[in-house]
C-alpha positions in Angstrom: 116.9 98.0 162.5 114.5 98.8 159.7 115.0 96.8 156.6 116.2 99.0 153.8 113.5 97.4 151.6 111.0 99.7 153.3 112.5 102.5 151.2 114.4 101.0 148.3 111.8 101.0 145.7 111.6 101.7 142.0 110.4 105.3 141.9 110.0 108.5 143.9 106.3 108.0 144.1 106.7 104.4 145.3 109.2 105.6 147.9 106.7 108.2 149.1 104.0 105.5 149.3 106.4 103.3 151.3 107.1 106.1 153.8 103.4 106.9 154.1 102.7 103.2 154.8 105.4 103.1 157.5 104.2 106.3 159.1 100.7 104.9 159.2 101.9 101.7 160.8 103.9 103.6 163.5 101.1 106.1 164.1 98.6 103.4 164.6 100.8 102.0 167.5 101.4 105.5 168.9 97.6 106.2 168.9 96.8 103.0 170.6 99.5 103.6 173.3 98.7 107.3 173.9 95.0 107.7 173.2 94.3 104.2 174.5 95.9 104.9 177.9 95.3 108.7 178.6 92.3 109.0 180.9 91.1 112.2 179.0 91.2 110.4 175.7 90.2 106.8 176.3 86.5 107.2 175.9 86.8 109.0 172.5 89.4 106.5 171.3 87.3 103.5 172.2 84.2 105.0 170.5 86.1 105.2 167.2 85.6 102.4 164.6 88.4 100.8 162.6 88.0 103.1 159.6 88.2 106.2 161.8 91.4 104.9 163.5 92.8 104.2 160.1 92.1 107.8 159.0 93.9 109.0 162.1 97.0 106.8 161.5 97.3 108.1 157.9 98.7 111.4 159.1 101.4 113.1 157.0 103.7 113.4 160.0 104.7 111.1 162.9 102.6 111.4 166.0 105.6 111.0 168.2 108.0 113.8 169.2 111.7 112.9 169.1 112.9 116.5 169.9 114.3 116.7 166.3 114.2 120.5 165.9 116.8 120.6 168.8 120.2 119.8 167.3 122.0 119.8 170.7 120.0 116.8 171.8 121.2 114.8 168.8 124.7 116.1 168.3 126.1 112.9 169.9 124.7 109.6 171.3 123.9 109.2 175.0 127.2 108.8 176.9 126.4 105.4 178.5 128.9 102.5 178.8 127.6 99.2 177.5 127.3 97.7 180.9 126.4 100.8 182.9 123.4 100.2 185.1 120.7 102.8 185.2 119.0 103.1 188.7 115.5 101.9 188.8 114.3 105.3 190.0 115.8 107.0 187.0 114.3 104.4 184.6 110.8 104.9 186.1 111.2 108.7 185.9 112.2 108.6 182.3 109.8 106.0 181.0 107.6 106.6 178.0 104.0 105.5 177.3 105.5 104.1 174.0 106.9 100.6 174.3 110.6 100.0 173.7 110.1 98.0 170.5 108.1 100.9 169.1 110.7 103.4 170.2 113.3 101.3 168.3 111.3 101.4 165.1 110.7 105.1 165.4 114.3 105.8 166.0 115.3 103.5 163.1 113.0 105.3 160.7 114.4 108.7 161.9 118.0 107.5 161.5 117.3 106.1 158.0 115.6 109.3 156.8 118.4 111.4 158.3 120.9 109.5 156.1 118.9 109.0 152.9 115.8 111.3 152.7 116.3 114.7 154.4 113.2 116.1 152.8 111.1 113.3 154.1 112.7 113.7 157.5 111.9 117.4 157.6 108.2 117.0 156.6 107.3 113.8 158.4 109.4 114.2 161.5 110.1 118.0 161.8 113.9 117.2 161.7 116.2 120.1 161.2 119.2 119.9 158.9 121.7 120.2 161.7 119.8 117.5 163.7 119.8 115.2 160.7 123.6 115.6 160.3 124.1 114.6 164.0 121.7 111.7 163.9 123.1 110.3 160.7 126.4 109.8 162.4 125.0 107.5 165.1 125.5 103.8 165.1 122.6 101.3 165.2 123.6 100.3 168.8 123.3 104.0 169.8 119.6 103.9 168.8 119.1 100.7 170.9 120.8 102.4 173.9 118.6 105.4 173.6 115.4 103.4 173.3 116.3 101.4 176.4 118.0 104.0 178.6 116.4 107.3 177.6 112.8 106.4 176.6 111.4 109.8 177.8 113.2 111.4 174.8 110.4 110.1 172.6 106.9 111.1 173.6 103.5 111.4 171.8 103.6 114.6 169.8 102.2 117.6 171.7 100.9 115.4 174.4 100.4 118.3 176.7 98.0 119.9 174.2 94.9 117.9 175.1 92.7 120.0 172.9 94.8 118.9 169.8 94.4 115.2 170.6 90.7 115.6 171.5 90.2 117.5 168.2 92.0 114.7 166.2 89.8 112.0 167.7 86.6 114.1 167.2 87.5 114.9 163.6 88.3 111.3 162.8 84.8 110.3 163.8 83.1 112.8 161.4 81.9 111.9 157.9 83.6 114.9 156.4 87.4 114.7 156.2 87.8 118.5 156.4 88.2 118.8 160.1 90.9 116.1 160.2 92.7 117.7 157.2 92.7 121.1 158.9 94.3 119.7 162.0 96.9 117.8 160.0 97.7 121.0 158.1 98.1 122.8 161.4 100.4 120.1 162.5 102.6 120.4 159.4 102.7 124.2 159.8 103.7 123.8 163.5 106.5 121.3 162.6 107.8 123.7 159.9 107.8 126.6 162.4 109.8 124.5 164.9 112.4 123.7 162.2 112.6 127.3 161.2 113.4 128.3 164.8 116.4 126.0 164.6 117.6 127.7 161.4 117.0 131.2 162.8 
């Protein structure tokens, strides 16, 4: 689980900075896993220098999709017994490009924000209020079970929108920050629209 020291800090601005740092850390791993392995993105990703990759990682929202606008998905933990074996075929069909340790950290952050920072959860993760209520009731072992048994629940955000990812990589390589800022703003607006659909 995430240590609470990630978020227990002396002021609201410091708490926001801690969340930003954690998002950047997770986003860097998500970018490496997705852009570094997707054939259509690999060349662009490899061409970026360290500073461009850092700009990409410092995105105001998580670059992984947990399905958080869908409350039914998070109303209760996966119904799997502790020793229930999952067939290899099912595991392979439900695998994620994101490694299990990364999935655990992403889930831990979402769980913590659902319990302690609903505003941060809404902005950074696109988490609806009803979804936050469901996820907040989960136990830490439920998160581990999900990461190991249902990894396909967590995917790179908008991974089917190749133009979005190509645009991100292209904008990160430019001297001007405006292109990257526009794409990040578009992402925030899209997340807000997804949350509103749950409310409506």
